[in-house]
Every structure is written in structure tokens, then in C-alpha cells.
C-alpha positions in Angstrom: 18.6 -25.2 -1.2 18.6 -21.7 0.5 15.5 -20.9 2.6 14.6 -17.4 2.9 12.7 -16.4 6.1 10.2 -13.4 5.0 9.4 -10.5 7.2 5.7 -9.6 7.9 6.4 -6.5 6.0 7.6 -8.5 2.8 4.4 -10.5 3.1 2.3 -7.3 3.1 3.8 -5.6 0.2 3.8 -9.0 -1.7 0.0 -9.3 -0.8 -0.7 -5.8 -2.1 1.4 -6.2 -5.3 -1.4 -8.0 -6.8 -4.5 -5.7 -8.2 -6.8 -8.7 -7.6 -5.9 -9.0 -4.1 -6.1 -5.3 -3.6 -9.5 -5.3 -5.0 -10.4 -8.0 -2.6 -9.2 -5.9 0.3 -11.4 -2.9 -0.9 -14.5 -5.1 -1.3 -13.8 -6.3 2.5 -13.6 -2.8 3.7 -17.2 -2.7 3.5 -18.1 -6.0 5.4 -17.0 -9.5 5.7 -18.0 -11.8 2.9 -18.4 -15.4 2.2 -15.5 -16.7 -0.4 -18.1 -17.3 -3.1 -19.2 -13.5 -3.0 -15.8 -12.3 -2.6 -14.9 -14.2 -5.8 -17.9 -13.0 -7.8 -16.5 -9.9 -9.6 -13.6 -11.7 -10.8 -13.3 -13.7 -13.9 -11.0 -16.2 -12.4 -11.6 -19.7 -10.9 -12.4 -20.3 -7.4 -9.0 -22.2 -7.0 -7.3 -19.0 -8.0 -9.5 -17.1 -5.6 -8.4 -19.4 -2.7 -4.6 -19.0 -3.6 -5.2 -15.1 -3.4 -7.0 -15.3 -0.1 -4.2 -17.7 1.2 -1.6 -14.8 0.2 -3.7 -12.4 2.3 -4.0 -14.7 5.1 -0.4 -15.3 5.3 0.0 -11.6 5.3 -2.3 -11.3 8.2 -4.6 -9.0 6.1 -7.7 -11.3 6.1 -9.1 -13.7 8.8 -11.1 -16.5 7.5 -13.8 -18.3 9.8 -15.5 -21.6 8.7 -18.9 -22.3 9.8 -20.1 -25.5 8.2 -19.5 -25.3 4.5 -19.0 -21.4 4.6 -15.9 -19.7 4.7 -16.3 -16.0 5.7 -13.4 -13.5 5.1 -12.9 -10.7 7.0 -10.4 -7.7 6.7 -7.8 -7.3 9.1 -6.0 -3.8 8.3 -3.7 -3.8 11.3 -0.5 -5.3 9.2 -1.1 -2.3 6.9 0.3 -0.1 9.8 3.8 -1.5 9.3 3.8 -0.7 5.6 2.6 2.8 6.2 5.4 3.5 8.8 7.8 2.2 6.0 6.4 4.6 3.5 6.0 7.4 5.9 9.9 7.2 6.6 10.6 7.7 2.8 7.9 10.2 2.5 9.9 12.2 5.2 13.1 11.6 3.4 11.9 12.7 0.1 10.2 15.8 1.6 13.4 16.8 2.9 15.2 16.6 -0.5 12.4 18.4 -2.1 12.4 21.3 0.6 16.2 21.6 0.0 15.7 21.7 -3.9 13.1 24.2 -3.6 15.5 26.4 -1.3 18.3 26.2 -3.5 16.3 27.3 -6.7 14.7 30.2 -4.9 18.4 31.2 -3.9 19.5 30.9 -7.7 16.5 32.7 -8.8 17.3 35.7 -6.5 20.9 35.8 -7.6 20.1 35.7 -11.2 17.2 38.2 -11.1 18.4 41.6 -12.4 18.1 44.3 -10.0 16.2 47.2 -11.2 18.1 50.8 -11.1 16.7 53.0 -8.5 15.3 56.3 -9.6 16.5 59.6 -8.0 13.6 61.6 -6.5 
């Protein structure tokens, strides 16, 4: 069997790929929450919520602290920085391409526009 070691960036994008996990992160932006409260808006089992939380933990996007029977989840947005840097690289790539296309289209428009004859005074 081939084992693949995933990068932290892969784990972040995998975690963000699911709408339930993105909603959980959005909820945790406001404040840390116990697992039960984090799970409340979703019509899924606590076991499913726990699996989502594990994916988010592996990506480093949340920290879970256990006090007695209470599992408190807290957002850690630091791993998102690597994702933003990756996206920013491609944003610059595409912006350069769009700027080049815009310049080309302007040049073509200028060469195609009919010139008005000059009037003699």
C-alpha cells in the first residue's frame, strides 16, 4: 500500500472543502463553544460532528480543550494564512493575464476605430 504524507496546506483545503466545516469555523469566529452548542445548528449526529471536528483539528484550524466532560472548541485561524498565500500567488498570476488581455483589447480597439477626416478651417 502506498502511503501519502499530506502537507498542512492540503489538510487546510480538505477541511475547508466541506460546507459544514466552513459553517463551524464561521460560528467559532464569534466565540469558543462546547461541542454540543457547535453541533446544534446542524441536522447531523454528534458522531458526524465529532468527525468534522477531528478533520478541523488535524488541519490545525481548531483547538479542543477538555474540562471534565465538556469539550470546548476554539478557532485557530493561523493555518489559513498559508492558504491565503497560495491563493494570493494565483491571484497575481491571473491579474497579470487579465491586464495583458485588457492592453491587447485596447490596442485592437484603437487600430480598428475609424479615423474621422479632418475639416479644413
